[in-house]
TORTORDREN-980112 format. One record per residue: y, z, x of N, C-alpha, C in turn. Coordinates in steps of 0.2 Angstrom, whole numbers, plus 5000, padded with zeros to 4 digits. Atoms other than C-alpha are relative to their C-alpha. Example, Ala and Ser with C-alpha at 12.3 -4.5 7.8 and 13.67 -1.06 7.14 Angstrom:
2
499450005004497850395062500650005004 499449994996499550365068500550034996 
END
This chain:
171
500750034998518652434892499650055004 500349954996518252574903499650044996 500549965004516752664897499650055005 500449954995515852814904499349994999 500750025000514052774909499650054996 500349955004513552934901499949994992 500050025007514052874884499549944998 500450065000513052714887499350034999 500749975000511452824889499950034993 500049975006511852914873499949964995 500150065005511952754863499349975001 500650025000510352704870499450034996 500449965004509452834860500049974993 499950025006510152754845499849934998 500250075001509452574848499550004995 500550025005508452494835499349985003 500650024997506652464837499949934998 500050075001506252284839499449984994 500450025005505352184825499349995003 500750014997503452164827499949935002 500150074998503551974828500549985005 499550024996504951974840499749975007 500450024994503751954855499849934999 500350075002502851804847500649955000 499450055001504551714842500349995008 499750014994505151744860499549955004 500550044996503551664868500049924996 500050075003503651514855500649975003 499450044997505451474861499949985007 500150014993504951484879499549945000 500550065000503551354875500349944998 499650075002504751234866500449985006 499650034995505851234881499649985006 500550024995504451214893499849934999 500250065002503851064883500649945002 499550044998505550984885500149985007 500050014993505651004903499449965003 500550034997503950944906500049924998 500050075002504250774897500549975004 499550024996505850754907499749995007 500350004993504850794923499549945000 500450055001503550674917500349935002 499750074999504650524916500449995007 499750004993505550574933499449985005 500550014996503850574941499749935000 500250075000503350404934500549965003 499550044997504950334940500050005008 500149994993504650404957499449965003 500650044999502950334958500149935000 499850075000503550164953500449985006 499650024995504850164966499650005007 500450004994503650214979499549945001 500550065000502350084974500449945002 499750064999503649944974500250005008 499950004993504250004992499549985004 500650014996502550014999499849924999 500250075002502149844991500449955004 499650054996503649754998499950005007 500249994993503349825015499449975003 500650044998501649765016500049935000 499950085000502049595010500549985005 499550024995503549585022499650005007 500349994993502449645037499549955001 500550054999501049525033500349935001 499750074999502249375032500250005007 499850014993503049415049499450005005 500650004996501249445056499849935000 500350065001500749275050500549955004 499550044996502349195058499950015007 500149984993502049285074499349975002 500650034998500249235074500049925001 499950075000500749055071500349975007 499650014993501949055086499550015006 500549994995500649135097499449945000 500550055000499349005092500349945003 499750064997500648865096500150015008 499949994993501048945113499449995004 500750004997499148965117499849925001 500250075000498948775113500349975006 499650034994500348725125499850025007 500249974994499748845138499349965002 500650034998497948765137500149935002 499950074998498648585139500350005007 499749994993499648635154499550025005 500549984995498248725162499549955002 500550054999497048585159500449945005 499750054995498348465167500150025007 500049974994498648575181499450005004 500650004997496848585185499849935002 500250074999496648395184500449985006 499550034994498148365196499750045006 500249974995497448495207499349975004 500650044998495748405208500249945003 499850074997496648235211500450025007 499649984994497748325225499450015005 500549994995496148385234499649945002 500450064999495348215232500449955005 499650054996496848125241500350035006 499749964994497348265253499550005006 500550004994496548245270500250065005 499849944996497448395278499850064997 500249945003496648555275500650065001 499449955000498248655281500449994994 499650015006499148565267499850034994 500349985006497948605254500050085000 500049925000497848795260500750024998 499349985002499748805259500249994993 499850005007499948735242499550044995 500449955004498448835236500350075000 499749944999499348985242500650014995 499450005004500948935233499850004993 500250005007500048895217499750074998 500349935002499149065218500650054998 499449955001500849155219500349994993 499750025006501449055204499650034994 500549975005499849105195500150074999 500049935000500049285199500750024995 499449995003501849275192499949984992 500250025006501149185177499650054996 500449955003499949325173500450064998 499549945002501349455173500449984994 499650025006502349345161499650004994 500450005006500849325150499950074997 500149935002500649515149500650014996 499449995003502449525144500049974993 500150035006502149395130499650034996 500549975004500649475124500350074996 499749945002501549635122500649994995 499550025004503049555113500049934999 500150075002502549385105500749974998 499350035002504449365099500550005005 499650014994505149375117500149935001 499950074998505949205119500149995007 499950014993506349235137499350005003 500750004998504449275140499749934999 500350065002503949115131500449955005 499750054996505249015141499850005008 500349984993504649095158499349975001 500750035000502849045153500049935001 500050075000503248865150500349985007 499750024993504348855166499650015005 500549994994503048925177499549955000 500550055001501748805170500349935002 499750074998502948655172500150005007 499950004992503348705190499449995003 500750014996501548715195499849934999 500250075001501248545187500549955004 499450054996502848465195499850015007 500149994993502348535212499449965002 500650044999500648455211500249924999 499850075001501348285205500549985006 499550024995502748285218499649995007 500450014993501548315233499549955000 500450065001500348185226500349945001 499550064999501748065225500249995007 499850004993502248105243499449985004 500650024996500448085249499949924999 500150075001500347915241500549965004 499450044996502047855249499850005007 500150004993501447915266499449965001 500550054999499747825264500249934999 499850075001500647665258500349985007 499650024994501747675273499549995006 500550014995500247705285499749934999 500450065001499347555277500549945003 499450054998501047455280500049995008 499950004993501147505298499349985003 500650024997499247475301500049925000 500050075001499447295294500449975005 499550034995500947265305499750005007 500250004993500047315321499449955001 
END
């Protein structure tokens, strides 16, 4: 199988001349192969577009569903907050009406302001992440604590006033 390279060049001179239509036949064969590849590529591109469209459609549908669920939770929490805040304001007005000691009113106003500041911080956390159950529980606990403090102090004032009336009647 060993051949001398010089012999190859000598044989080159003896090569046949190509037919005149050889170039045209070659181009025709290339075009046929290109058509086969393009039809395969076409179907692959159609399949890829369909998969992408289905994926995007599913993600949009799924995201809109979770956003609706989150917005309904937020709406419910806001309704509960509004009720509690209304009750707290009403109890505060009742407390001011029956409290005679300005020091007592000032002390409880300060305590409620601290709870309100804490409530505002928790509210920001809730707005950043409406799915945070701990933030929701902390919001409700804060509102319940404020309301309970007001109810307890009013009950205590009523008991004191009744005892004073009882002592006044006995004197």
